[in-house]
Every structure is written in structure tokens, then in C-alpha cells.
N, C-alpha and C positions, 0 to 999 in steps of 0.2 A: 229638309234639314235633318241630318242624322249624325250618328257617332256620339262619342262621349264629350262632355263639356263640364266646366266648373261653373256653378251658379252661387250667388251669395244670398242667403236668406236672413232677413231681419227678424230677430226674436227679442222683443223688448228693446234694449239698448245695444244689442250685439248684432254683428253681421257675420254669419257663419258660412264658410265655403263648403259646398257639397258637390260631389261628382254625380252626374246623372247620365243616362243614355235614353234611347227611344222607348225603352220599356218602363222607365221609372214612373211610378204613380205617386199621388199625394200621400197615400198610406205608407209607401216606402220612405218618403222624406220624413214623415212624422215619426216613424219607427227609428230611423237613423238618429234623429235628434232627441228621442225619448219624450216626444210631445204629442202622444196619440190623442190627448183630450183637447187639442187646439184645432183651429181652422186655418187651412192654407189658402192664401190669396195670391194669385199670379197676374200681374198687370190688370188689376181690378176684377178679375174673374175668381169667384169663390169655387173651389174644387171639391167634388165628392172624392171619397177615398180611392175609387178605382180610376179616376181621371188621370190621364198622362200629362206630364209637365212639358215635354219638349214642343208639342204643337203650339203652345201658348207663348213661347219665347220669341223675342225679336232679335235682330242682329246687333242692335245697340244695347243700351242699358235697360235692365228689367227691374221691375218693382215686385219683389217676392217677399212675403212675410207670413209668419205664423202669429195669429192673434187668438186671445182666449175666447171661449164661449162664455158669454156673460149671463148672469142670473136674470137680467131684465129682458132677455130675448136674444135673437141672433146678433152676432157681433157685426154683421154687415148690413143689417136693416137700417133704414133711415127713420129715426125717431125725432120728435120735436117736443118742446115743452119740458115738463118735469121728468118724463121718461128719458128724454135725451140727456138731461143733466145727470140723472142717476146712472145712465150708461157710461157717461164720461167719467164720473166719480169711480165707478167700478174698475174701469180700465186704467185710470191713473193710479189707483191703489195698487194695481199689479206692478207698477214701477216704483212704489214706495212713496207716492204723493198722497197727502191727506188734506181735507178742507182746512183752510186757514183764514177764511173770511167769506164774505158774500161773493159767490161765483169766483172764488180764488182757491188755489191749491198750492201746497208747498212741499218740497222734498229735498233730501240731501243726495247729491250725486258725486261720484268719484271722477275727477278729471286729472289725469296724470297722477301725481303723488298727493294731491289735495282733495279735500272734501269741501264742496261748496253747496250753498243753498240755491235752489232754483224755484221760481214761482211761476204759476200759470194763471192768467186772468182770462175769463170768458166774457167778452163784451155783451152788451144788451142785445146786439144784433146777431149774436151767435145762434145757429151755426152758419148764417149767411155771411159772416165776416170771420176772419181767422182769429184763433186765440193769440194772446200776447204772452211771450215767454221772457222772463228776466232772470238775471243772476245777481247775487249779492257779493260781487267780487270786482272791485274797480280795476284790478290789474289787467282785465281783458279789454278795457277801453283803449282804443287806438291801435289795436292789434289786427283789426280787420274792418273793412267798411260796413259789414253787416252787423257789427256790434256797436250800438249807438245809445246815447243817453236821451231819454224822453221823460214824460210826466210819470211813467210807471217805474222808472229806474233804468238799469242797464239792460237794454233789450237785445236779445238774439233775434234779429229782424229777418222775417221771411217776406217775400213779395206777396202782395194781396192776391194776385192771380194764381199763385201756387196752391192756395187753399181751395178745396172744393167742399160744399156743404155736407157731403156724405162721408168725408174723411173723419178719422178719429183723432181727438186731441192728443192721445198717447202716441200716435204716429209722429206728429210734429215734435213732441217732446223728445222722443227717441232720436230723431234727426238732429235736434238742437244739441243733445248731449254728445252725439258722435262728432258734430261740427266743432264743439269746444275741445273735445279730446284731440282732434287733428291739429288744432291751433296750438294747444299746449305741447303736443309732441314735437311740432316744428320749433317751438321756443326752446324746449329742452335740447333738441339736436343742435340748434344754433349756439346755445350756451356751451354745450360740450365741445363743439368745434372751436369756439373762441378760446376756451380754456386750454385746449390742446395746442393752439397756436401760441398762446402766451407761454406755455411751458417750453415749447420749442425755442422761442425767442430767448428765454432765460438762459438757454444753453450757449447762446452766442454773446451774452453780455458779460 
């Protein structure tokens, strides 16, 4: 596989397009994005600065992300117990989430033109079962089958088999935020289209 191609790199809640070729290394990516203090992970592989990107890419969708080096140790090591919870807290704080209860974190996120509160719950079986992510905004109910009401509130539901014990909670949160933004964008586009149609029809009345 050779030549230039565009990849999308997830940095916290953003997906940033970057052009690479067969010579592009992890160091090049981090310099382009101004994130030389972070760790680049490509399809589950943690890259050293001199490692090249292209050989690790597939023809389909790729999972490429920059994650912080955490004070509790390597951001890609598998921790358990209190150390694991401390690591999760450190990474969630990077997204603006703070502890709001026992094994619970809360933060404000921007979705479209609105600011909504999102909550993250870590079940007792964590990390062997996935975190639960909810939003305090009932307007999302009924807008997608993966947004449902349960005992925790309005959940942005992920399939259980999507979660792996070595994943970071912050990764799931970033995907939940991106998912809500895409839903809100479609809603705004639909509303704009409907309003344009109404204005057009007014010209014939």
C-alpha cells in the first residue's frame, strides 16, 4: 500500500483529517497537530515516534487516536482496582469531566448550539463491563434507537461487545459526544430544509 491518503485522527472529542504518505511517522503526526506530548495509537498499536503510519492501516475504517500520557502510568497499560479508577479520572478530566458521585463523573459538552450535561457511570464490574453514558436532555429521546431511557436516565447506548477491558472510558465518551453531534446536525439540517420549503410555499399562497 503506498501513495498519499487522508486519515482521521481522534483527539479527545474531535476527528481531525491529516494527509500522510509512506514516510509519515508518529512524530510527524504529533508535530502537525501540535501534540508532541501525547501518544499515538493506530488500530490498537501504540507507536514510537519513528514508527511509520501507513503499514498499520487497513483498507477499511481505521481507529487512530492521540491520547494523553497519564500521571498514573502509561496511557495504554491495563490497570485494575484503584489505579485503574485513578487513570480513568485523569483521562476524563482531560475532557472536562469531574467526579460527581461514587464511580460517577459529570461534564458539560457542546452539541450543536447547546450545552448539555453528560454523565458517566462505572459499574461495579468495570472494566469488564462497559461504562454507562447518559445525557440530561430529554429532547434526544426518540431520535435514534441507540438513545434510550433506563434506570440511570437517558442513555447513549453502546453494544456490550463493543467495549473491551483495555479501552479507556474517555474513548467511549468522545464517541458518544461525536454521535450526539451528528444527530443534532441532522436535526438542524432537517429543520432548515423544512423552513426553506415553508418559505417557498408562502410565495405561492
